[in-house]
C-alpha positions as CSV (number, residue, x, y, z in Angstrom):
1,M,4.3,-1.0,69.2
2,K,7.2,-2.8,67.5
3,L,10.8,-1.9,68.1
4,K,13.7,-3.3,66.1
5,C,16.7,-4.2,68.0
6,Y,19.2,-2.3,65.8
7,A,17.3,0.9,66.4
8,T,17.6,1.0,70.2
9,G,21.2,2.2,70.6
10,A,22.2,1.0,74.1
11,I,20.0,-2.1,73.9
12,K,21.8,-3.1,70.8
13,C,25.2,-2.5,72.4
14,R,24.2,-4.7,75.4
15,C,22.4,-7.5,73.4
16,T,24.3,-8.0,70.3
17,G,26.2,-11.3,70.1
18,V,24.8,-12.9,73.3
19,N,22.1,-15.6,73.8
20,H,20.5,-13.9,76.9
21,C,20.1,-10.3,77.4
22,N,18.6,-8.2,80.3
23,F,17.9,-4.5,80.2
24,L,15.8,-1.7,81.6
25,L,14.0,0.0,78.8
26,L,13.5,3.4,80.4
27,E,17.1,3.6,81.6
28,D,18.8,2.0,78.6
29,Y,16.7,3.7,76.0
30,P,15.6,7.2,77.3
31,P,13.4,8.1,74.2
32,S,11.0,5.4,75.4
33,K,9.9,7.7,78.3
34,S,7.9,9.6,75.6
35,W,6.0,6.5,74.4
36,S,2.5,5.9,75.1
37,P,1.5,2.8,77.1
38,G,1.7,-0.5,75.1
39,A,3.8,-3.5,74.4
40,V,7.3,-3.4,73.1
41,Y,8.8,-6.0,70.8
42,I,12.5,-6.5,70.4
43,K,13.4,-8.2,67.1
44,Y,16.7,-10.1,66.5
45,A,18.3,-11.2,63.4
46,C,20.4,-14.4,64.0
47,F,22.8,-16.3,61.8
48,D,25.1,-19.3,62.1
49,D,28.4,-17.8,63.3
50,T,30.3,-20.9,62.3
51,L,29.6,-19.9,58.6
52,S,30.9,-16.4,59.0
53,V,34.3,-15.2,58.0
54,H,36.1,-14.2,61.2
55,Y,39.8,-14.4,60.1
56,C,41.7,-11.4,58.8
57,N,43.2,-11.0,55.3
58,R,40.9,-13.4,53.4
59,A,39.7,-13.5,49.8
60,V,36.1,-14.3,49.6
61,S,34.6,-15.7,46.3
62,I,30.8,-14.9,46.2
63,A,28.7,-17.4,44.2
64,E,26.4,-16.1,41.4
65,V,23.3,-17.6,43.0
66,G,22.2,-19.8,46.0
67,S,23.2,-19.9,49.6
68,D,26.8,-19.1,48.8
69,S,25.9,-15.8,47.1
70,E,25.8,-14.2,50.5
71,G,27.4,-14.4,54.0
72,Y,28.7,-12.5,57.0
73,I,32.1,-11.1,58.1
74,R,33.1,-10.1,61.6
75,T,36.2,-8.9,63.2
76,P,38.1,-11.4,65.5
77,G,36.6,-11.2,69.0
78,Y,33.3,-9.8,68.0
79,P,31.1,-8.8,69.9
80,H,33.3,-8.7,73.0
81,F,36.3,-6.9,71.7
82,Y,38.5,-6.2,68.6
83,V,42.2,-6.5,68.3
84,G,44.4,-3.6,67.3
85,D,45.5,-4.6,63.9
86,V,44.5,-4.2,60.2
87,C,42.0,-6.7,59.0
88,R,41.4,-6.9,55.2
89,W,38.9,-8.9,53.1
90,R,38.5,-8.8,49.3
91,L,35.0,-9.8,48.1
92,K,34.9,-10.9,44.5
93,A,31.7,-11.8,42.6
94,N,31.1,-12.6,38.9
95,P,32.3,-9.9,36.5
96,E,28.6,-9.2,35.5
97,Q,27.5,-8.7,39.1
98,K,28.0,-6.1,41.8
99,V,28.7,-6.5,45.5
100,R,26.4,-5.2,48.2
101,V,27.9,-4.7,51.6
102,T,25.5,-4.1,54.6
103,F,27.1,-3.0,57.9
104,L,24.9,-4.4,60.6
105,D,27.1,-3.2,63.5
106,V,30.1,-0.9,63.7
107,S,31.5,-0.3,67.2
108,L,35.0,1.1,67.1
109,R,36.9,3.6,69.2
110,S,35.4,7.0,68.5
111,I,37.4,10.3,68.1
112,G,38.9,11.3,71.5
113,P,38.6,14.8,73.1
114,F,42.0,15.8,71.9
115,E,41.9,14.1,68.4
116,N,40.7,15.3,65.1
117,H,40.5,12.0,63.2
118,C,39.6,8.4,63.8
119,T,42.2,6.2,65.3
120,D,40.3,3.0,64.4
121,Y,38.1,3.0,61.3
122,V,36.5,0.9,58.6
123,T,37.0,1.5,54.9
124,V,35.3,0.1,51.8
125,E,36.6,0.6,48.3
126,D,35.7,-1.0,44.9
127,Q,38.1,-2.2,42.3
128,N,38.3,1.3,40.6
129,G,39.5,2.8,43.8
130,N,36.2,4.5,44.6
131,S,35.8,5.0,48.4
132,L,32.4,3.8,49.5
133,L,33.0,4.4,53.2
134,H,35.7,5.6,55.6
135,S,34.4,6.1,59.1
136,C,34.7,5.2,62.8
137,E,31.2,6.2,63.7
138,Q,28.6,3.9,65.4
139,V,26.1,2.3,63.0
140,E,22.6,2.5,64.5
141,L,20.7,1.5,61.4
142,P,22.0,-1.0,58.8
143,L,24.2,0.8,56.4
144,R,23.9,-0.6,52.9
145,L,26.6,0.0,50.2
146,T,26.6,-1.2,46.6
147,S,29.7,-1.3,44.5
148,I,30.0,-0.3,40.9
149,T,32.5,-3.2,40.2
150,N,32.4,-6.9,41.1
151,V,35.4,-6.6,43.5
152,V,35.3,-4.8,46.9
153,D,38.0,-4.3,49.5
154,V,36.9,-4.0,53.1
155,A,39.4,-3.1,55.8
156,V,39.2,-2.5,59.6
157,A,42.3,-0.6,60.6
158,A,42.9,-0.3,64.4
159,K,45.9,1.4,65.8
160,S,44.7,0.9,69.4
161,K,47.0,-1.3,71.3
162,G,45.9,-4.8,72.4
163,A,42.3,-5.7,72.6
164,Y,40.0,-2.7,72.7
165,P,36.6,-3.0,74.7
166,K,34.4,-2.4,71.8
167,R,32.3,-4.9,69.8
168,G,34.2,-4.4,66.4
169,V,32.5,-4.8,63.0
170,L,29.7,-7.2,61.7
171,L,28.7,-6.9,58.0
172,H,26.7,-8.9,55.5
173,Y,27.8,-9.3,51.8
174,K,25.9,-10.5,48.8
175,S,26.3,-10.6,45.0
176,I,23.8,-8.5,43.1
177,G,22.4,-9.1,39.6
178,C,21.9,-12.1,37.3
179,V,24.5,-13.4,34.9
180,T,23.8,-13.6,31.2
181,L,22.8,-17.0,30.1
182,R,24.2,-18.4,26.9
183,A,21.9,-18.1,23.9
184,P,20.7,-21.2,22.1
185,S,22.7,-22.5,19.2
186,N,20.0,-21.3,16.8
187,G,19.1,-18.1,18.6
188,Y,20.7,-14.9,19.9
189,L,20.4,-12.3,22.7
190,V,18.5,-9.2,21.7
191,Y,19.2,-7.1,24.8
192,R,19.5,-7.1,28.5
193,N,19.7,-4.9,31.6
194,E,19.6,-5.3,35.3
195,D,16.0,-6.6,35.3
196,V,15.3,-8.6,32.2
197,A,17.1,-10.4,29.3
198,H,15.4,-10.8,25.9
199,Y,16.2,-13.8,23.7
200,M,15.1,-14.7,20.2
201,C,15.4,-17.9,18.0
202,N,16.4,-17.7,14.4
203,V,13.7,-17.7,11.7
204,N,11.9,-21.1,11.5
205,F,13.2,-22.1,15.0
206,V,11.4,-22.1,18.4
207,F,12.3,-22.9,22.0
208,N,11.7,-26.5,22.7
209,D,9.5,-26.0,25.8
210,T,7.3,-23.0,24.8
211,R,7.2,-23.4,21.0
212,E,7.7,-19.7,20.7
213,R,10.5,-17.7,19.1
214,A,10.8,-15.0,21.9
215,R,11.7,-15.4,25.6
216,L,12.0,-12.9,28.4
217,L,14.0,-13.8,31.6
218,W,13.4,-11.7,34.6
219,C,16.0,-11.3,37.4
220,Y,14.9,-11.5,41.0
221,D,16.4,-10.1,44.2
222,D,18.1,-13.5,45.0
223,N,19.9,-13.4,41.6
224,R,17.6,-16.1,40.4
225,Q,15.9,-16.1,36.9
226,K,12.5,-17.8,36.9
227,E,13.1,-19.6,33.6
228,S,16.1,-21.1,31.8
229,I,17.2,-21.2,28.3
230,Q,16.1,-24.2,26.3
231,E,17.6,-25.3,23.1
232,A,16.0,-23.9,19.8
233,V,14.5,-26.6,17.5
234,S,13.3,-26.4,14.0
235,N,9.8,-25.5,13.7
236,D,9.3,-28.1,10.9
237,S,10.7,-30.9,13.1
238,T,8.3,-29.7,15.9
239,R,5.3,-30.0,13.5
240,R,6.3,-33.5,12.5
241,S,6.9,-34.7,16.1
242,T,3.6,-33.3,17.4
243,G,1.6,-34.2,14.2
244,K,0.1,-30.7,14.1
245,E,0.9,-27.2,13.1
246,T,2.6,-25.0,15.7
247,K,0.8,-21.8,15.9
248,M,3.0,-18.8,15.2
249,T,2.4,-15.2,15.1
250,A,2.6,-13.1,11.9
251,H,5.7,-11.4,13.2
252,D,7.4,-14.7,14.2
253,D,7.0,-16.9,11.1
254,P,6.9,-15.5,7.6
255,N,3.8,-16.9,5.5
256,M,5.1,-17.6,2.0
257,I,1.6,-17.6,0.5
258,V,0.6,-14.3,2.0
259,D,3.9,-12.5,1.7
260,I,5.2,-13.8,-1.7
261,V,2.7,-15.8,-3.8
262,I,-0.4,-13.6,-3.6
263,P,1.5,-10.3,-4.3
264,S,3.2,-11.9,-7.3
265,L,-0.1,-13.1,-8.7
266,L,-1.7,-9.7,-8.2
267,I,1.2,-8.0,-10.1
268,A,0.9,-10.5,-13.0
269,A,-2.8,-10.0,-13.2
270,L,-2.3,-6.2,-13.3
271,F,0.2,-6.7,-16.3
272,I,-2.1,-9.0,-18.1
273,G,-5.2,-6.8,-17.6
274,N,-3.3,-3.8,-18.8
275,A,-2.0,-5.7,-21.9
276,F,-5.5,-6.8,-22.7
277,I,-6.9,-3.2,-22.4
278,V,-4.1,-1.9,-24.6
279,L,-5.0,-4.7,-27.2
280,I,-8.7,-3.7,-27.2
281,I,-7.9,0.0,-27.7
282,Y,-5.5,-0.9,-30.5
283,K,-8.0,-3.1,-32.3
284,Y,-10.7,-0.4,-31.9
285,R,-8.5,2.3,-33.4
286,K,-7.3,0.0,-36.2
287,R,-10.9,-0.8,-37.2
288,K,-11.9,2.8,-37.2
289,T,-9.0,3.7,-39.4
290,D,-9.9,1.0,-41.9
291,D,-13.4,2.3,-42.1
292,I,-12.3,5.8,-43.0
293,D,-9.9,4.4,-45.6
294,D,-12.6,2.3,-47.2
295,E,-15.0,5.4,-47.4
296,F,-12.5,7.6,-49.2
297,N,-11.2,4.8,-51.5
298,T,-14.7,3.9,-52.8
299,I,-15.5,5.2,-56.4
300,P,-19.3,5.5,-57.3
301,L,-20.4,4.0,-60.6
302,N,-23.2,5.1,-63.1
303,V,-25.9,2.8,-64.4
304,N,-23.9,2.2,-67.5
305,G,-21.0,1.1,-65.6
306,N,-19.0,4.2,-66.4
307,A,-17.4,6.3,-63.7
308,H,-18.7,9.8,-63.2
309,S,-16.2,12.6,-63.1
310,A,-16.6,15.8,-61.2
311,G,-17.4,17.8,-64.3
312,N,-20.0,15.4,-65.7
313,A,-22.2,15.5,-62.6
314,V,-25.9,16.0,-63.5
């Protein structure tokens, strides 16, 4: 049986932020009494605290990709206490990206018996003023929030006096999405969405590395695109440099012989054939007309060489 640390409530409260932790499972996590016999594994997620942001009122620029595209923020004194004050952080990513905030731990003063609202609370708002979170409740499971804009404001407001004996807030931030790469000088971007970008080269140009006109760039979870955009080169220059023809698909490179010359020759042949047929018909009809005219214009002669009239017929 495998048990994650953040799902154990009291165990999490006791073990978060310390190097060594002792607990009694049956007492610290009562639901374990109903478990069948077996082994229990506690899983910890560790990070370098020196790299986290633990000062209030800071602006955090999140990189587009790489190790600086994510990080951690904690309230001062975490996990032993938090100070009664207002801590603000502004998280800013590339304009084409979003910001994902994951609350790993929220341990603030809860609503008291004679109170109807949170005295200490955490809020998350994006640049448009949309409220993503406003709560003082304990986070048992990681709470993941994704903004609509590239700027997010996180605030922990505590009106409690002095240092309050709760852990405070621990969160993880990350930029989400890939940035649109510049199209080649002899190409253009067809379309893009959150998952893929489609690029094309101009007619008679291909990408230098693939020798193809089209390229799809897929965006991965770490904001990384598997391929890069290479410069588009002339297909003719590519053929001269390689000494052979570059194989192109019919949709990528127009074939002048197939698309222009052959249809033109067929049309010309049709015109010539029709003209020849018309000429033959004209010759045939003219010849037939001449024969008829010759038959009517012929005058029969007698043996004496005199012409017979109709009334002198024998």
